[in-house]
C-alpha positions in Angstrom: 0.1 0.1 -0.2 1.3 3.4 -1.1 2.2 5.6 2.3 0.2 8.9 2.7 2.9 10.7 4.7 6.7 9.8 5.1 8.9 11.8 7.6 12.8 12.7 7.3 15.3 13.1 10.1 18.2 14.6 8.3 17.8 16.2 5.0 21.3 16.2 3.4 22.3 14.5 0.2 20.7 11.1 0.9 17.6 12.2 2.8 17.2 15.2 0.5 17.6 13.0 -2.8 15.2 10.2 -1.4 12.9 13.1 -0.8 13.0 14.6 -4.1 12.6 11.2 -5.8 9.4 10.4 -3.9 8.2 13.8 -4.6 8.9 13.4 -8.3 7.3 9.9 -8.5 4.2 10.4 -5.7 3.9 14.4 -5.7 0.6 13.4 -3.7 2.5 11.8 -0.5 3.1 14.3 2.2 6.7 14.7 3.2 7.8 16.3 6.3 11.4 16.9 7.7 13.5 17.4 10.8 17.1 19.1 10.5 19.1 21.6 12.3 20.0 23.3 9.2 17.4 26.0 8.6 18.7 26.7 5.0 18.0 22.9 3.9 14.6 23.1 5.3 13.6 26.4 3.9 15.1 25.4 0.6 12.9 22.0 0.5 9.9 23.9 1.4 10.7 26.8 -1.2 11.2 23.6 -3.7 7.9 22.1 -2.4 9.6 18.8 -2.1 8.5 19.1 1.7 5.2 20.5 2.9 6.7 21.4 6.4 10.3 21.4 8.1 10.9 20.9 12.1 13.6 21.8 14.4 12.2 19.2 16.8 10.4 15.8 16.5 6.8 16.9 16.8 3.8 14.7 17.1 3.3 15.4 13.4 5.8 12.5 12.7 3.3 9.8 14.6 1.2 10.3 11.4 4.0 8.9 9.0 3.9 5.4 7.6 7.9 5.5 7.2 10.3 7.6 8.9 13.9 7.8 7.2 16.7 8.4 9.8 19.3 10.1 7.6 21.5 11.9 10.0 25.3 11.0 10.3 25.8 7.5 11.3 26.5 8.1 15.1 23.6 10.5 15.3 20.8 8.4 14.2 20.9 6.4 17.4 20.3 9.5 19.5 16.6 9.6 17.9 15.5 6.2 18.8 14.1 7.2 22.5 11.8 9.7 20.7 11.0 7.4 17.9 9.7 5.0 20.3 6.5 7.4 20.8 6.1 6.9 17.1 7.1 3.3 15.8 4.4 0.6 15.5 2.7 -1.4 12.9 1.5 1.8 11.0 4.8 3.6 11.2 8.1 1.6 10.4 11.5 3.1 11.1 14.4 2.9 8.5 17.9 4.5 8.2 20.3 5.0 5.3 23.6 4.6 7.1 26.4 2.6 5.5 27.1 0.8 8.7 24.3 -1.5 10.1 25.8 -3.2 13.1 25.7 -0.2 15.5 22.2 0.8 14.9 20.9 -3.0 14.9 22.8 -3.2 18.4 21.1 -0.2 19.8 17.6 -1.0 18.2 17.8 -4.4 20.0 17.5 -2.7 23.2 14.5 -0.8 22.4 10.6 -1.5 22.1 10.8 -0.7 18.4 13.3 -3.4 17.1 10.2 -5.2 15.5 9.4 -2.0 13.7 12.9 -1.3 12.3 14.3 -2.1 8.7 17.8 -1.1 8.2 18.5 0.5 5.1 21.7 1.4 2.8 21.0 3.3 -0.6 24.2 2.4 -2.8 24.4 5.7 -4.1 26.0 9.5 -3.3 28.5 11.6 -4.2 31.6 13.1 -2.8 29.7 16.3 -2.6 27.0 16.6 0.7 24.2 18.7 1.7 20.8 19.2 0.5 21.7 21.6 -2.1 23.4 18.4 -4.0 20.4 16.3 -3.6 18.7 15.2 -7.0 15.7 13.3 -7.8 17.5 10.7 -9.8 20.1 9.5 -7.5 18.3 6.3 -6.5 17.5 5.5 -9.9 18.6 1.9 -10.6 20.8 2.0 -7.5 21.3 -1.1 -5.3 19.1 -0.3 -1.9 20.2 -2.9 0.8 18.0 -3.8 3.3 18.6 -5.3 6.7 15.3 -6.1 8.4 15.4 -7.3 12.3 14.4 -10.8 12.8 11.5 -9.5 14.8 10.2 -7.5 11.8 7.3 -9.0 9.8 7.9 -10.5 6.5 5.0 -8.5 5.4 6.5 -5.2 6.5 9.7 -5.9 4.8 7.9 -7.0 1.4 5.9 -3.8 1.6 9.0 -1.4 2.1 10.8 -3.4 -0.8 7.5 -3.0 -3.1 8.0 0.9 -2.3 11.5 1.1 -3.0 11.2 -0.7 -6.1 8.7 1.7 -7.4 11.3 4.5 -6.6 13.5 3.0 -9.4 15.9 1.2 -6.9 16.9 -2.4 -6.6 16.3 -3.7 -3.3 18.5 -6.4 -1.8 17.9 -8.2 1.5 21.1 -8.9 3.6 22.0 -10.0 7.3 23.2 -6.9 8.7 26.9 -8.3 9.6 27.5 -9.5 6.1 26.4 -6.0 4.9 29.1 -4.4 7.1 31.7 -6.7 5.8 31.1 -6.2 2.3 30.9 -2.5 2.7 33.9 -2.6 4.3 35.7 -4.4 1.7 34.2 -2.2 -1.4 33.5 1.0 0.1 35.3 1.8 3.4 38.7 0.3 2.8 38.9 2.2 -0.6 38.4 5.5 1.2 40.7 4.7 3.9 43.6 3.8 1.1 42.6 6.8 -1.0 43.1 9.2 2.1 46.3 7.4 3.2 47.8 7.7 -0.1 46.8 11.4 -0.7 48.4 12.2 3.0 51.5 10.1 2.1 51.9 12.1 -1.1 51.4 15.2 0.7 54.1 14.4 3.5 57.0 13.2 1.1 56.3 16.1 -1.4 59.0 18.9 -1.7 58.7 22.4 -0.8 57.6 23.6 -4.2 54.8 20.8 -4.4 55.9 19.3 -7.5 54.0 16.1 -6.8 50.7 18.1 -6.3 51.3 20.0 -9.5 51.9 17.3 -11.7 49.3 15.0 -10.1 47.1 13.6 -12.9 45.8 10.4 -14.2 46.0 7.4 -12.0 46.7 9.3 -8.7 43.6 11.6 -9.3 41.3 8.6 -10.2 42.2 6.7 -7.4 42.1 9.6 -5.0 39.0 11.3 -5.8 36.5 9.9 -3.2 39.3 11.3 -0.3 37.4 14.6 -1.0 34.4 13.2 0.7 33.1 14.3 4.0 35.7 13.9 6.9 32.9 13.9 9.5 31.1 10.8 7.6 34.4 8.9 7.4 35.3 9.7 10.8 31.9 8.2 12.2 32.0 5.2 9.7 35.3 3.9 11.0 34.3 4.5 14.5 30.8 2.5 13.9 32.4 -0.1 11.7 35.8 -0.4 13.5 35.7 -4.2 13.7 35.2 -5.2 9.8 37.7 -2.2 8.8 40.4 -3.5 10.5 39.8 -7.0 9.6 40.0 -5.7 6.1 43.0 -3.6 6.8 44.9 -6.6 7.9 43.8 -8.7 4.9 45.0 -5.7 2.7 48.4 -5.4 4.6 49.1 -9.2 4.1 48.1 -8.8 0.3 50.5 -5.7 0.0 53.2 -7.7 1.6 52.7 -10.4 -0.9 52.7 -7.6 -3.7 55.8 -6.5 -2.4 57.5 -9.7 -2.4 56.4 -10.3 -6.3 58.1 -7.2 -7.1 61.2 -7.8 -5.2 61.4 -11.5 -6.7 61.6 -9.9 -10.2 59.3 -12.9 -11.6 58.2 -11.4 -14.6 55.4 -14.0 -15.1 54.3 -13.6 -11.8 54.1 -10.1 -12.1 52.1 -10.1 -15.2 49.6 -12.7 -13.7 49.1 -10.4 -10.8 48.1 -7.4 -13.0 46.2 -9.6 -15.4 44.1 -11.1 -12.6 43.3 -7.9 -11.3 42.4 -6.4 -14.8 40.2 -9.2 -15.6 38.3 -9.1 -12.4 38.2 -5.1 -12.5 36.7 -5.2 -16.0 33.9 -7.6 -15.3 32.6 -5.1 -12.5 31.7 -2.4 -14.8 31.2 -1.8 -18.7 34.8 -1.0 -18.6 37.9 -0.2 -16.9 37.7 3.7 -15.6 41.6 4.0 -15.2 44.0 6.3 -17.0 45.5 3.7 -19.5 43.9 3.6 -21.9 42.1 7.1 -21.8 38.5 7.0 -21.4 36.4 9.5 -22.6 33.3 9.3 -20.5 30.0 11.2 -19.3 27.5 10.3 -16.8 23.7 11.3 -17.3 20.7 11.2 -15.0 18.0 8.9 -16.6 14.7 8.0 -15.8 14.2 4.2 -15.9 11.4 3.8 -18.6 10.9 2.3 -21.8 12.8 3.6 -24.6 14.8 6.1 -22.4 18.2 4.8 -23.5 16.9 4.4 -27.0 16.1 7.8 -27.4 19.4 9.4 -26.0 21.3 7.0 -28.4 19.0 8.3 -31.1 20.0 11.9 -30.5 23.6 10.9 -30.5 23.4 8.7 -33.7 21.5 11.3 -35.4 24.5 13.8 -34.8 27.1 11.4 -36.1 28.2 10.8 -32.7 29.6 7.0 -32.1 29.2 5.3 -28.4 32.0 3.1 -27.5 30.3 1.8 -24.7 26.9 2.4 -22.6 25.6 1.0 -19.3 23.6 1.6 -16.1 25.5 2.1 -12.8 23.8 0.3 -10.0 26.4 0.8 -7.2 26.8 4.9 -7.0 27.8 5.6 -3.7 30.3 8.2 -5.0 29.6 8.5 -8.7 26.9 11.3 -10.0 24.6 10.0 -12.9 22.6 6.8 -13.8 23.9 6.3 -17.2 27.5 6.0 -18.0 28.5 6.6 -21.7 32.0 6.2 -23.2 33.1 7.7 -26.5 36.0 7.0 -28.9 37.5 10.4 -28.6 37.5 13.9 -26.7 35.8 15.7 -29.4 32.9 13.2 -29.5 32.6 13.4 -25.9 32.5 17.3 -26.1 30.0 17.5 -28.7 27.8 15.1 -26.9 28.0 17.1 -23.7 26.5 20.1 -25.4 23.9 18.2 -27.5 22.6 16.4 -24.5 22.4 19.5 -22.3 20.6 21.3 -25.0 18.1 18.6 -24.9 17.5 19.1 -21.3 19.9 16.0 -20.0 21.6 16.4 -16.8 25.2 15.5 -17.6 28.1 15.0 -15.2 31.8 15.2 -16.3 35.0 13.8 -14.7 
């Protein structure tokens, strides 16, 4: 059953994007939000995304069928006591944090554990704040759900159906398995990126030559180090056990790589890089590394019949050849739903101008 009213606690990038998505698809659903940021609430009201903004959790939230906890990971648990006044069979609580164990442990100690469904939309950006929220951020993105054991299957299925109608791809996982997976594919990469950036900063010369010439691979692998320090501080503190486990595994792997290089065994080194290349190429439609040079753009696109065909036709009619095209399902730190690659820089530049003139939202890297 489609909800009539939904509440948000926190209206930043993720909360704002979920709200904008719901408003785009179901403008008749009433949306309300709590946030300490007056400007975010005011902008959301002006855009008519939410009907009202609050600076405290009022009784208005008791009328919501879903309440999304979208505050920073460690802050979400601060609201659990107040939410116990609202939660019930007609008001389910969910969150959007990228770490699930901490909130599941806290929820287990409250009366609302049966009315909680953990959530993690695999979408986002290195940008943050409501001003960067978009109504297409969730489009075709994986949305992991980690329901409590006591939560009714019917409630989980209803929430899955609702998320599916928003254009997401819901997946149900155990919360501990979720945290290990995200530690490997999301948290560890961010830690490595930040570590590499700090290493280069510390060993650079007084003229900052490394910084000046940094390009290609360094920029690709460290782009995510520009993400919110507050968010990553909290992620490391809340998913400490799994992250430390992955760091130990990575250190062991790095030592093995060091030994391969030291041994100067050419075949072993080739196999090492070939195995990595084969696995990386199988993850997305093509390698995003600097060699070979990739001419790519990302585009917001509604998942509807003929959507990709229409875009491809526009490019084809203007003699622009597409090298590769595909939908990105895991976009935690990548703007855009559709990934398009071209054969050369001129084709890319021409496509950007053309598609923007046709009112498509285009992101360049």
